Short mmCIF file of the C-alpha atoms (twelve columns), coordinates in Angstrom:
data_MODEL
# 
_entry.id   MODEL 
# 
loop_
_atom_site.group_PDB 
_atom_site.id 
_atom_site.type_symbol 
_atom_site.label_atom_id 
_atom_site.label_alt_id 
_atom_site.label_comp_id 
_atom_site.label_asym_id 
_atom_site.label_seq_id 
_atom_site.Cartn_x 
_atom_site.Cartn_y 
_atom_site.Cartn_z 
_atom_site.pdbx_PDB_model_num 
ATOM 1   C CA . MET A 1   128.370 74.022  57.271 1 
ATOM 2   C CA . THR A 2   127.310 77.007  55.160 1 
ATOM 3   C CA . ASP A 3   123.503 77.183  55.254 1 
ATOM 4   C CA . ILE A 4   122.225 77.340  58.836 1 
ATOM 5   C CA . ASP A 5   118.541 77.609  59.663 1 
ATOM 6   C CA . LEU A 6   117.752 80.265  62.257 1 
ATOM 7   C CA . GLU A 7   114.557 80.158  64.312 1 
ATOM 8   C CA . LEU A 8   113.040 81.391  67.544 1 
ATOM 9   C CA . VAL A 9   111.992 78.577  69.874 1 
ATOM 10  C CA . THR A 10  110.835 78.143  73.448 1 
ATOM 11  C CA . TYR A 11  110.391 75.406  76.044 1 
ATOM 12  C CA . GLU A 12  107.282 74.246  77.874 1 
ATOM 13  C CA . GLY A 13  106.593 76.539  80.810 1 
ATOM 14  C CA . LEU A 14  109.261 79.088  79.868 1 
ATOM 15  C CA . ASP A 15  108.261 82.704  80.460 1 
ATOM 16  C CA . GLU A 16  107.246 84.507  77.260 1 
ATOM 17  C CA . ARG A 17  109.840 87.235  77.922 1 
ATOM 18  C CA . ILE A 18  112.552 84.679  77.138 1 
ATOM 19  C CA . VAL A 19  113.113 83.234  73.675 1 
ATOM 20  C CA . VAL A 20  115.835 80.926  72.391 1 
ATOM 21  C CA . VAL A 21  117.560 81.852  69.132 1 
ATOM 22  C CA . ARG A 22  118.515 78.521  67.553 1 
ATOM 23  C CA . ALA A 23  121.182 78.371  64.860 1 
ATOM 24  C CA . GLY A 24  120.543 74.858  63.600 1 
ATOM 25  C CA . ASP A 25  122.539 72.289  65.548 1 
ATOM 26  C CA . GLU A 26  125.456 74.693  66.010 1 
ATOM 27  C CA . VAL A 27  124.471 76.762  69.056 1 
ATOM 28  C CA . ASP A 28  121.591 78.431  70.901 1 
ATOM 29  C CA . SER A 29  121.665 82.020  72.112 1 
ATOM 30  C CA . VAL A 30  118.961 83.588  74.283 1 
ATOM 31  C CA . PHE A 31  117.014 86.852  74.183 1 
ATOM 32  C CA . VAL A 32  115.426 88.291  77.336 1 
ATOM 33  C CA . LEU A 33  113.016 91.229  77.218 1 
ATOM 34  C CA . THR A 34  112.790 93.473  80.286 1 
ATOM 35  C CA . GLU A 35  110.847 96.693  80.895 1 
ATOM 36  C CA . ARG A 36  113.983 98.793  80.379 1 
ATOM 37  C CA . PHE A 37  115.942 96.940  77.684 1 
ATOM 38  C CA . GLY A 38  116.384 93.731  75.734 1 
ATOM 39  C CA . VAL A 39  119.314 91.429  76.435 1 
ATOM 40  C CA . LEU A 40  120.906 89.110  73.897 1 
ATOM 41  C CA . VAL A 41  123.107 86.471  75.484 1 
ATOM 42  C CA . ASP A 42  125.629 85.600  72.754 1 
ATOM 43  C CA . THR A 43  125.730 86.723  69.136 1 
ATOM 44  C CA . LEU A 44  126.223 83.364  67.386 1 
ATOM 45  C CA . ALA A 45  129.084 82.373  65.083 1 
ATOM 46  C CA . THR A 46  129.024 85.026  62.356 1 
ATOM 47  C CA . PRO A 47  127.806 88.591  61.817 1 
ATOM 48  C CA . GLY A 48  125.412 87.237  59.193 1 
ATOM 49  C CA . LEU A 49  123.736 84.939  61.697 1 
ATOM 50  C CA . CYS A 50  123.597 87.701  64.299 1 
ATOM 51  C CA . ALA A 51  122.035 90.150  61.827 1 
ATOM 52  C CA . ARG A 52  119.360 87.603  60.939 1 
ATOM 53  C CA . ALA A 53  118.712 86.994  64.649 1 
ATOM 54  C CA . LEU A 54  118.233 90.719  65.258 1 
ATOM 55  C CA . GLU A 55  115.741 90.833  62.388 1 
ATOM 56  C CA . LEU A 56  113.761 87.992  63.968 1 
ATOM 57  C CA . LEU A 57  113.817 89.798  67.321 1 
ATOM 58  C CA . ALA A 58  112.938 93.272  66.007 1 
ATOM 59  C CA . ASP A 59  109.228 93.031  66.867 1 
ATOM 60  C CA . ARG A 60  110.068 92.014  70.435 1 
ATOM 61  C CA . LEU A 61  112.710 94.657  71.025 1 
ATOM 62  C CA . THR A 62  110.548 97.564  69.723 1 
ATOM 63  C CA . ASP A 63  112.041 100.872 70.930 1 
ATOM 64  C CA . ARG A 64  114.021 99.512  73.866 1 
ATOM 65  C CA . PRO A 65  117.842 99.550  73.778 1 
ATOM 66  C CA . LEU A 66  119.753 96.317  73.266 1 
ATOM 67  C CA . VAL A 67  122.366 95.054  75.712 1 
ATOM 68  C CA . VAL A 68  124.575 92.111  74.724 1 
ATOM 69  C CA . ILE A 69  126.282 89.615  77.001 1 
ATOM 70  C CA . ASN A 70  129.183 87.570  75.644 1 
ATOM 71  C CA . SER A 71  129.059 84.475  77.832 1 
ATOM 72  C CA . HIS A 72  132.611 83.519  76.851 1 
ATOM 73  C CA . MET A 73  135.061 83.908  74.011 1 
ATOM 74  C CA . ASP A 74  134.413 80.660  72.146 1 
ATOM 75  C CA . TRP A 75  133.938 81.331  68.427 1 
ATOM 76  C CA . ASP A 76  130.356 80.099  68.169 1 
ATOM 77  C CA . HIS A 77  129.236 82.488  70.921 1 
ATOM 78  C CA . TYR A 78  130.705 85.879  70.039 1 
ATOM 79  C CA . TRP A 79  131.951 86.055  66.442 1 
ATOM 80  C CA . GLY A 80  128.628 87.686  65.533 1 
ATOM 81  C CA . ASN A 81  129.533 90.839  67.493 1 
ATOM 82  C CA . ALA A 82  130.448 92.736  64.305 1 
ATOM 83  C CA . ALA A 83  126.753 92.878  63.344 1 
ATOM 84  C CA . LEU A 84  125.917 95.060  66.353 1 
ATOM 85  C CA . ASP A 85  125.512 98.820  66.210 1 
ATOM 86  C CA . ALA A 86  128.627 100.662 67.364 1 
ATOM 87  C CA . ASP A 87  126.839 102.030 70.455 1 
ATOM 88  C CA . THR A 88  125.619 98.626  71.674 1 
ATOM 89  C CA . GLN A 89  127.039 97.734  75.073 1 
ATOM 90  C CA . ILE A 90  128.699 94.297  75.083 1 
ATOM 91  C CA . ILE A 91  129.341 92.874  78.550 1 
ATOM 92  C CA . ALA A 92  131.722 90.032  79.445 1 
ATOM 93  C CA . HIS A 93  133.943 88.908  82.292 1 
ATOM 94  C CA . SER A 94  137.370 90.535  82.509 1 
ATOM 95  C CA . GLU A 95  138.992 87.166  81.785 1 
ATOM 96  C CA . ALA A 96  137.525 87.461  78.282 1 
ATOM 97  C CA . ILE A 97  139.971 90.246  77.415 1 
ATOM 98  C CA . LYS A 98  142.896 87.991  78.299 1 
ATOM 99  C CA . ARG A 99  141.572 85.355  75.918 1 
ATOM 100 C CA . LEU A 100 141.200 87.877  73.113 1 
ATOM 101 C CA . GLN A 101 144.815 88.942  73.587 1 
ATOM 102 C CA . ASP A 102 145.997 85.358  73.100 1 
ATOM 103 C CA . PRO A 103 147.555 84.729  69.646 1 
ATOM 104 C CA . ASN A 104 145.401 81.600  69.378 1 
ATOM 105 C CA . THR A 105 142.361 83.827  68.794 1 
ATOM 106 C CA . GLY A 106 143.682 85.048  65.445 1 
ATOM 107 C CA . GLN A 107 144.959 81.622  64.527 1 
ATOM 108 C CA . GLU A 108 141.559 80.049  65.146 1 
ATOM 109 C CA . LEU A 109 139.840 82.637  62.948 1 
ATOM 110 C CA . ALA A 110 142.352 82.086  60.142 1 
ATOM 111 C CA . GLU A 111 141.764 78.343  60.342 1 
ATOM 112 C CA . LYS A 112 137.980 78.732  60.252 1 
ATOM 113 C CA . ARG A 113 138.221 81.074  57.264 1 
ATOM 114 C CA . SER A 114 140.216 78.450  55.386 1 
ATOM 115 C CA . GLN A 115 137.509 75.872  56.087 1 
ATOM 116 C CA . GLU A 116 134.261 77.782  55.459 1 
ATOM 117 C CA . ALA A 117 133.517 80.881  53.405 1 
ATOM 118 C CA . ARG A 118 130.982 82.206  55.923 1 
ATOM 119 C CA . PHE A 119 133.778 83.113  58.321 1 
ATOM 120 C CA . GLN A 120 135.331 85.579  55.860 1 
ATOM 121 C CA . GLU A 121 132.972 88.260  57.203 1 
ATOM 122 C CA . VAL A 122 134.015 87.758  60.833 1 
ATOM 123 C CA . GLU A 123 135.852 90.559  62.603 1 
ATOM 124 C CA . ILE A 124 136.878 90.180  66.224 1 
ATOM 125 C CA . VAL A 125 134.856 92.793  68.128 1 
ATOM 126 C CA . PRO A 126 135.725 92.834  71.841 1 
ATOM 127 C CA . PRO A 127 133.369 93.586  74.732 1 
ATOM 128 C CA . THR A 128 132.828 97.243  75.615 1 
ATOM 129 C CA . MET A 129 132.373 96.548  79.328 1 
ATOM 130 C CA . THR A 130 133.772 93.889  81.663 1 
ATOM 131 C CA . PHE A 131 133.347 92.930  85.287 1 
ATOM 132 C CA . SER A 132 135.698 91.125  87.625 1 
ATOM 133 C CA . GLY A 133 134.897 89.004  90.606 1 
ATOM 134 C CA . ARG A 134 131.912 86.726  91.001 1 
ATOM 135 C CA . THR A 135 128.811 88.639  89.899 1 
ATOM 136 C CA . MET A 136 127.322 91.630  88.127 1 
ATOM 137 C CA . SER A 137 123.629 92.539  88.001 1 
ATOM 138 C CA . LEU A 138 121.521 94.150  85.288 1 
ATOM 139 C CA . HIS A 139 118.295 95.666  86.625 1 
ATOM 140 C CA . GLY A 140 115.634 95.657  83.950 1 
ATOM 141 C CA . GLY A 141 112.740 96.810  86.108 1 
ATOM 142 C CA . ASP A 142 110.590 93.699  86.058 1 
ATOM 143 C CA . LEU A 143 113.512 91.279  85.716 1 
ATOM 144 C CA . THR A 144 117.026 91.067  87.141 1 
ATOM 145 C CA . LEU A 145 119.821 89.406  85.203 1 
ATOM 146 C CA . GLU A 146 122.622 88.278  87.492 1 
ATOM 147 C CA . LEU A 147 125.824 87.550  85.572 1 
ATOM 148 C CA . ILE A 148 127.690 84.823  87.458 1 
ATOM 149 C CA . HIS A 149 131.319 83.973  86.762 1 
ATOM 150 C CA . THR A 150 131.262 80.202  86.231 1 
ATOM 151 C CA . PRO A 151 134.783 79.193  85.141 1 
ATOM 152 C CA . GLY A 152 135.997 75.705  84.309 1 
ATOM 153 C CA . HIS A 153 134.710 75.212  80.797 1 
ATOM 154 C CA . THR A 154 136.655 78.382  80.012 1 
ATOM 155 C CA . PRO A 155 138.302 80.901  82.373 1 
ATOM 156 C CA . ASP A 156 135.892 83.669  81.309 1 
ATOM 157 C CA . HIS A 157 132.609 81.759  81.287 1 
ATOM 158 C CA . VAL A 158 129.503 83.570  82.526 1 
ATOM 159 C CA . ALA A 159 126.078 82.110  83.266 1 
ATOM 160 C CA . VAL A 160 122.999 84.295  83.751 1 
ATOM 161 C CA . TRP A 161 120.487 83.844  86.556 1 
ATOM 162 C CA . ILE A 162 117.022 85.427  86.419 1 
ATOM 163 C CA . PRO A 163 115.740 85.031  89.994 1 
ATOM 164 C CA . GLU A 164 112.209 86.299  89.340 1 
ATOM 165 C CA . LEU A 165 111.701 83.425  86.876 1 
ATOM 166 C CA . ARG A 166 114.022 80.904  88.526 1 
ATOM 167 C CA . THR A 167 115.672 80.483  85.136 1 
ATOM 168 C CA . CYS A 168 119.376 79.988  84.511 1 
ATOM 169 C CA . LEU A 169 120.995 80.613  81.153 1 
ATOM 170 C CA . ALA A 170 123.749 78.069  81.790 1 
ATOM 171 C CA . VAL A 171 125.308 78.362  78.301 1 
ATOM 172 C CA . ASP A 172 128.295 75.916  78.199 1 
ATOM 173 C CA . ALA A 173 128.818 75.415  81.945 1 
ATOM 174 C CA . VAL A 174 126.172 72.700  81.677 1 
ATOM 175 C CA . GLU A 175 125.896 70.606  78.547 1 
ATOM 176 C CA . ASP A 176 124.008 67.589  77.278 1 
ATOM 177 C CA . PRO A 177 125.468 65.013  77.420 1 
ATOM 178 C CA . ILE A 178 128.686 66.424  78.979 1 
ATOM 179 C CA . PRO A 179 130.560 69.713  79.313 1 
ATOM 180 C CA . GLU A 180 134.268 69.966  78.549 1 
ATOM 181 C CA . VAL A 181 136.946 71.162  80.961 1 
ATOM 182 C CA . TRP A 182 139.283 73.947  79.799 1 
ATOM 183 C CA . SER A 183 142.573 72.116  80.437 1 
ATOM 184 C CA . GLN A 184 144.147 69.235  82.308 1 
ATOM 185 C CA . SER A 185 144.874 71.493  85.270 1 
ATOM 186 C CA . PRO A 186 143.197 70.243  88.474 1 
ATOM 187 C CA . ASP A 187 142.195 73.870  89.140 1 
ATOM 188 C CA . ASP A 188 140.133 74.031  85.947 1 
ATOM 189 C CA . LEU A 189 138.491 70.712  86.722 1 
ATOM 190 C CA . ARG A 190 137.673 71.839  90.255 1 
ATOM 191 C CA . ASN A 191 136.304 75.133  88.921 1 
ATOM 192 C CA . LEU A 192 134.039 73.391  86.430 1 
ATOM 193 C CA . CYS A 193 132.607 71.125  89.106 1 
ATOM 194 C CA . LEU A 194 132.182 74.077  91.483 1 
ATOM 195 C CA . SER A 195 130.353 75.979  88.725 1 
ATOM 196 C CA . LEU A 196 128.036 73.027  88.179 1 
ATOM 197 C CA . LYS A 197 127.294 72.867  91.902 1 
ATOM 198 C CA . GLN A 198 126.793 76.627  92.044 1 
ATOM 199 C CA . ILE A 199 124.181 76.448  89.310 1 
ATOM 200 C CA . ARG A 200 122.512 73.452  90.959 1 
ATOM 201 C CA . GLU A 201 122.275 75.366  94.250 1 
ATOM 202 C CA . LEU A 202 120.160 77.985  92.509 1 
ATOM 203 C CA . HIS A 203 117.462 75.285  92.129 1 
ATOM 204 C CA . PRO A 204 116.459 76.544  88.686 1 
ATOM 205 C CA . ARG A 205 113.081 75.741  87.181 1 
ATOM 206 C CA . HIS A 206 114.703 76.002  83.761 1 
ATOM 207 C CA . ALA A 207 118.392 75.608  82.857 1 
ATOM 208 C CA . ILE A 208 118.782 76.735  79.264 1 
ATOM 209 C CA . LEU A 209 121.833 75.288  77.523 1 
ATOM 210 C CA . ALA A 210 123.685 76.522  74.446 1 
ATOM 211 C CA . HIS A 211 124.207 72.933  73.269 1 
ATOM 212 C CA . GLY A 212 121.784 70.079  73.715 1 
ATOM 213 C CA . GLN A 213 118.551 71.945  72.944 1 
ATOM 214 C CA . THR A 214 117.063 71.476  76.394 1 
ATOM 215 C CA . ALA A 215 116.129 73.467  79.483 1 
ATOM 216 C CA . ASP A 216 115.811 70.427  81.754 1 
ATOM 217 C CA . PRO A 217 117.552 71.224  85.083 1 
ATOM 218 C CA . GLU A 218 118.154 67.512  85.679 1 
ATOM 219 C CA . ILE A 219 121.048 67.788  83.209 1 
ATOM 220 C CA . ILE A 220 123.000 69.597  85.948 1 
ATOM 221 C CA . ASP A 221 122.872 66.586  88.250 1 
ATOM 222 C CA . ARG A 222 123.766 64.265  85.385 1 
ATOM 223 C CA . ASN A 223 126.846 66.370  84.570 1 
ATOM 224 C CA . ILE A 224 127.977 66.253  88.187 1 
ATOM 225 C CA . GLU A 225 127.306 62.518  88.347 1 
ATOM 226 C CA . TYR A 226 129.400 62.051  85.196 1 
ATOM 227 C CA . PHE A 227 132.474 63.613  86.827 1 
ATOM 228 C CA . SER A 228 131.825 61.627  89.993 1 
ATOM 229 C CA . LYS A 229 131.792 58.395  87.967 1 
ATOM 230 C CA . LEU A 230 135.025 59.390  86.235 1 
ATOM 231 C CA . ARG A 231 136.698 60.006  89.567 1 
ATOM 232 C CA . ASP A 232 135.518 56.682  91.004 1 
ATOM 233 C CA . ALA A 233 136.643 54.771  87.891 1 
ATOM 234 C CA . ILE A 234 140.126 56.299  87.995 1 
ATOM 235 C CA . ARG A 235 140.544 55.807  91.736 1 
ATOM 236 C CA . VAL A 236 140.194 52.026  91.452 1 
ATOM 237 C CA . LEU A 237 142.902 51.704  88.814 1 
ATOM 238 C CA . PRO A 238 145.817 49.628  90.166 1 
ATOM 239 C CA . ASN A 239 148.294 52.329  89.152 1 
ATOM 240 C CA . VAL A 240 146.942 55.755  88.242 1 
ATOM 241 C CA . SER A 241 150.415 56.968  87.298 1 
ATOM 242 C CA . GLN A 242 150.468 54.506  84.396 1 
ATOM 243 C CA . ALA A 243 147.103 55.562  82.941 1 
ATOM 244 C CA . THR A 244 147.632 56.296  79.252 1 
ATOM 245 C CA . GLU A 245 146.333 58.848  76.763 1 
ATOM 246 C CA . GLY A 246 144.314 56.082  75.117 1 
ATOM 247 C CA . LEU A 247 142.366 55.295  78.256 1 
ATOM 248 C CA . SER A 248 139.141 56.781  76.827 1 
ATOM 249 C CA . GLU A 249 139.152 54.112  74.109 1 
ATOM 250 C CA . GLN A 250 139.521 51.166  76.465 1 
ATOM 251 C CA . PRO A 251 136.594 49.089  77.766 1 
ATOM 252 C CA . ARG A 252 134.889 50.606  80.834 1 
ATOM 253 C CA . PHE A 253 136.338 54.052  80.094 1 
ATOM 254 C CA . GLN A 254 134.489 55.062  76.941 1 
ATOM 255 C CA . LEU A 255 131.932 57.875  76.887 1 
ATOM 256 C CA . GLU A 256 128.994 55.474  76.728 1 
ATOM 257 C CA . ASP A 257 130.189 53.796  79.929 1 
ATOM 258 C CA . PHE A 258 129.474 56.994  81.877 1 
ATOM 259 C CA . VAL A 259 126.497 58.693  80.198 1 
ATOM 260 C CA . VAL A 260 123.573 57.795  77.984 1 
ATOM 261 C CA . VAL A 261 124.260 58.963  74.441 1 
ATOM 262 C CA . SER A 262 121.214 59.287  72.229 1 
ATOM 263 C CA . SER A 263 121.136 56.878  69.299 1 
ATOM 264 C CA . ASN A 264 119.888 59.816  67.216 1 
ATOM 265 C CA . MET A 265 122.984 61.915  67.869 1 
ATOM 266 C CA . PRO A 266 124.722 62.769  64.561 1 
ATOM 267 C CA . LEU A 267 128.088 61.103  64.034 1 
ATOM 268 C CA . GLU A 268 129.877 64.472  63.990 1 
ATOM 269 C CA . ALA A 269 128.387 65.418  67.361 1 
ATOM 270 C CA . ARG A 270 129.180 62.000  68.805 1 
ATOM 271 C CA . ALA A 271 132.816 62.352  67.720 1 
ATOM 272 C CA . PHE A 272 132.923 65.829  69.288 1 
ATOM 273 C CA . TYR A 273 131.685 64.590  72.661 1 
ATOM 274 C CA . GLN A 274 134.051 61.649  72.549 1 
ATOM 275 C CA . ARG A 275 136.880 64.183  72.243 1 
ATOM 276 C CA . CYS A 276 135.403 66.135  75.159 1 
ATOM 277 C CA . HIS A 277 135.263 62.934  77.183 1 
ATOM 278 C CA . LYS A 278 138.902 62.220  76.402 1 
ATOM 279 C CA . SER A 279 139.880 65.695  77.628 1 
ATOM 280 C CA . ASN A 280 137.801 65.274  80.787 1 
ATOM 281 C CA . LEU A 281 139.221 61.831  81.483 1 
ATOM 282 C CA . ASN A 282 142.789 63.101  81.100 1 
ATOM 283 C CA . ALA A 283 142.005 65.960  83.479 1 
ATOM 284 C CA . VAL A 284 140.584 63.552  86.070 1 
ATOM 285 C CA . VAL A 285 143.685 61.369  85.780 1 
ATOM 286 C CA . ALA A 286 145.889 64.436  86.323 1 
ATOM 287 C CA . ALA A 287 143.858 65.472  89.369 1 
ATOM 288 C CA . CYS A 288 143.989 61.987  90.897 1 
ATOM 289 C CA . ARG A 289 147.733 61.798  90.339 1 
ATOM 290 C CA . ALA A 290 148.094 65.133  92.143 1 
ATOM 291 C CA . GLY A 291 145.842 63.977  94.985 1 
ATOM 292 C CA . VAL A 292 143.299 66.736  94.256 1 
ATOM 293 C CA . ASP A 293 139.654 66.085  95.163 1 
ATOM 294 C CA . PHE A 294 137.842 68.186  92.561 1 
ATOM 295 C CA . LEU A 295 134.375 67.256  93.812 1 
# 
């Protein structure tokens, strides 16, 4: 993928101070304009994409300073950081720094560079400010942005809640058709389900996702229901300890047995979510073997 269309889009009923920055089918980031500053949640996959996004947003930002939130350290969400001015504040959870210190970060970039020329321009630019614990608030005058630590998809994942608009920027904690758990650890699976419930308890009017191109809050319930169905399917197995790695390919355990997958979904995306489903299924098996109720 070398030529990605970039556009500003919105959803029906979404406040005009919020705009979605859509990088083709790759990822959505979100811009929020407050009285005091503009906030860009995620900088896309490359500095080139981020620079183009900032050009599109220039008329909205006017003379207000820009604040950036890195929702988590997955490549498609923060590799655009290098396009930012040196004095731009970049906020993330403290767990993000641990991820950046992992050797896998450099290995992933090297692999991407070998696959696509557009990643040659990427430089890993870390956050300038982090918070620990559950929440951090940005007070923009007319709007409040509450950064909520929502681990499970990744250890550092942050969602953003705007209470005045009852809008949640759920990023990758909620995904259509399914999110993916970080590992096979029962703790990560429990955290992901807790994060989903935490977002649901906000009762958002809009839940804006980074993948799936929707702001429909009903996706949250469908994600929770998906993990509930996985748990119930595994629990009735005659012998959970003998469940195999290939379980996700067997009848009654395939992705389509648990969620509705659009017939229009591209084959590449379908293959991606089948891999996510396999990871989730393996995590549920591990939790059931350990006797952990993750819901």
